[in-house]
matplotlib code that plots the C-alpha trace (Angstrom):
import matplotlib.pyplot as plt

x = [0.0, 2.9, 4.0, 0.6, 0.1, 2.4, 0.7, -2.8, -1.7, -0.9, -4.4, -6.7, -10.4, -11.5, -15.2, -15.6, -12.2, -9.3, -6.0, -2.8, 0.2, 3.3, 6.1, 9.7, 10.1, 7.0, 7.5, 4.8, 2.0, 0.9, -1.9, -3.7, -3.6, -5.1, -7.9, -8.7, -8.5, -10.9, -13.6, -15.5, -13.7, -14.3, -14.5, -16.2, -16.8, -20.5, -22.4, -22.6, -26.0, -27.3, -29.5, -31.7, -32.7, -33.8, -37.1, -37.0, -39.8, -39.9, -42.6, -43.4, -41.5, -42.7, -41.4, -40.3, -40.0, -43.5, -44.6, -41.2, -41.5, -45.1, -44.9, -41.8, -41.3, -37.7, -38.1, -36.6, -38.2, -35.8, -36.9, -34.6, -36.8, -35.1, -35.0, -38.1, -36.1, -37.5, -35.5, -37.0, -34.6, -35.6, -32.5, -32.0, -34.0, -31.7, -33.0, -29.5, -28.1, -31.1, -30.7, -27.0, -27.8, -30.7, -28.3, -25.8, -28.4, -29.6, -26.1, -25.8, -29.1, -28.3, -25.0, -26.9, -29.3, -26.7, -24.0, -26.1, -24.1, -20.9, -22.0, -19.4, -22.1, -23.2, -19.6, -18.7, -21.8, -20.9, -17.4, -18.7, -21.1, -18.2, -16.0, -18.9, -19.4, -15.7, -15.6, -18.7, -17.0, -13.9, -15.9, -17.8, -14.6, -13.1, -16.3, -16.2, -12.5, -13.2, -16.1, -13.9, -11.2, -13.6, -15.0, -11.4, -10.6, -13.8, -13.1, -9.5, -10.6, -13.1, -12.1, -11.1, -9.8, -6.3, -4.9, -1.2]
y = [0.0, 2.3, 1.9, 3.1, 6.1, 8.5, 7.3, 8.0, 11.5, 12.2, 11.4, 14.2, 14.0, 16.6, 16.5, 12.8, 12.2, 10.8, 12.3, 10.7, 13.0, 10.9, 11.5, 10.5, 8.5, 6.4, 3.2, 2.7, 0.4, -1.3, -3.2, -0.1, 1.5, -1.7, -1.5, 2.1, 1.2, -1.7, 0.7, 2.9, 3.2, 6.9, 9.1, 12.3, 15.5, 15.5, 17.9, 17.2, 16.4, 18.3, 16.0, 18.9, 19.4, 15.8, 14.1, 10.4, 7.8, 4.0, 2.5, -0.9, -1.8, -3.4, -5.9, -9.5, -11.0, -11.9, -11.9, -10.7, -7.6, -7.0, -7.2, -5.1, -1.4, -1.4, 1.0, 4.4, 7.5, 10.5, 14.1, 17.1, 19.9, 22.9, 21.5, 19.2, 16.2, 12.8, 9.6, 6.1, 3.3, -0.4, -2.1, -4.5, -6.0, -4.1, -0.7, 0.5, -0.3, 1.3, 4.4, 4.7, 4.1, 6.6, 9.2, 8.4, 8.7, 12.0, 13.4, 12.6, 14.1, 17.3, 17.5, 17.4, 20.1, 22.4, 22.1, 21.3, 20.2, 20.6, 17.9, 15.2, 12.5, 13.8, 14.4, 10.8, 9.5, 11.5, 10.1, 6.6, 7.1, 8.5, 5.5, 3.2, 4.9, 4.7, 1.0, 0.4, 2.3, 0.2, -3.0, -1.9, -1.0, -4.4, -6.2, -4.2, -5.0, -8.7, -8.6, -7.0, -9.5, -12.4, -10.9, -10.5, -14.1, -15.3, -13.3, -14.6, -18.2, -18.1, -20.3, -18.3, -15.3, -14.1, -12.8, -13.3]
z = [0.0, 0.7, -2.9, -4.2, -1.8, -3.8, -7.0, -5.6, -4.7, -8.3, -9.5, -10.5, -11.6, -14.1, -15.3, -15.4, -16.9, -14.9, -15.8, -14.5, -13.7, -13.8, -11.3, -12.0, -8.7, -9.2, -11.3, -14.0, -13.0, -16.2, -14.6, -13.5, -16.9, -18.3, -15.8, -16.8, -20.5, -19.9, -18.9, -21.3, -24.6, -25.3, -22.3, -23.6, -21.8, -21.0, -18.9, -15.2, -13.8, -10.8, -8.8, -7.7, -11.3, -11.8, -11.1, -10.9, -11.0, -11.0, -13.1, -14.5, -17.6, -20.8, -23.3, -22.9, -19.4, -18.6, -15.0, -13.7, -15.8, -15.2, -11.4, -10.7, -11.0, -12.2, -15.2, -14.5, -15.8, -15.4, -16.1, -16.4, -15.1, -16.7, -20.2, -19.9, -21.4, -20.3, -20.4, -19.8, -19.2, -18.8, -20.2, -17.3, -14.3, -11.9, -10.7, -9.8, -13.2, -14.9, -12.8, -13.9, -17.5, -17.5, -16.1, -18.8, -21.5, -20.0, -20.0, -23.7, -24.5, -22.6, -24.4, -27.8, -26.5, -25.2, -27.9, -30.9, -33.9, -31.9, -29.5, -29.0, -29.4, -32.8, -33.9, -33.1, -34.8, -38.0, -37.9, -37.6, -40.5, -42.7, -41.8, -42.7, -46.1, -46.9, -46.0, -48.2, -51.1, -50.9, -50.8, -53.9, -55.7, -54.9, -56.2, -59.4, -60.0, -59.4, -61.8, -64.5, -63.9, -64.3, -67.5, -68.9, -68.0, -69.7, -72.8, -73.0, -72.6, -75.4, -78.4, -81.4, -79.6, -80.7, -77.5, -76.7]

ax = plt.figure().add_subplot(projection="3d")
ax.plot(x, y, z, "-o")
ax.set_aspect("equal")
plt.show()
């Protein structure tokens, strides 16, 4: 524990991001960096939720699950009072996990409302769509080259053609 105590003193938390300040007398701990990297892939700067501005309700969910879903109130309805945004989350049977996920979804929606087109969520979505379009374009080009190659082979293998 004494080995980690100077390391822990070098940790700062800034708006939901953890930034590590390295010190020359502290040996690198590769296991800890792997643990941090194993979490959420893209830590983006989303607005902080003020619990005073949130109204939370627990209602019965819907969908598959039968009696277990119909009898328990584990669906979380979260309302941001200043903006009027409502989020409903019933992804799991656990109320705690649904509460956390509802808050994550609310933060993303508030980011889109506050920043508009400059929102990190929308920027990442556009980048993903562009990558997908580029990949599809490359696949189509490769298919076209294969088709032309097969046509050239078929034309060359026809009897009576004078190709050298």
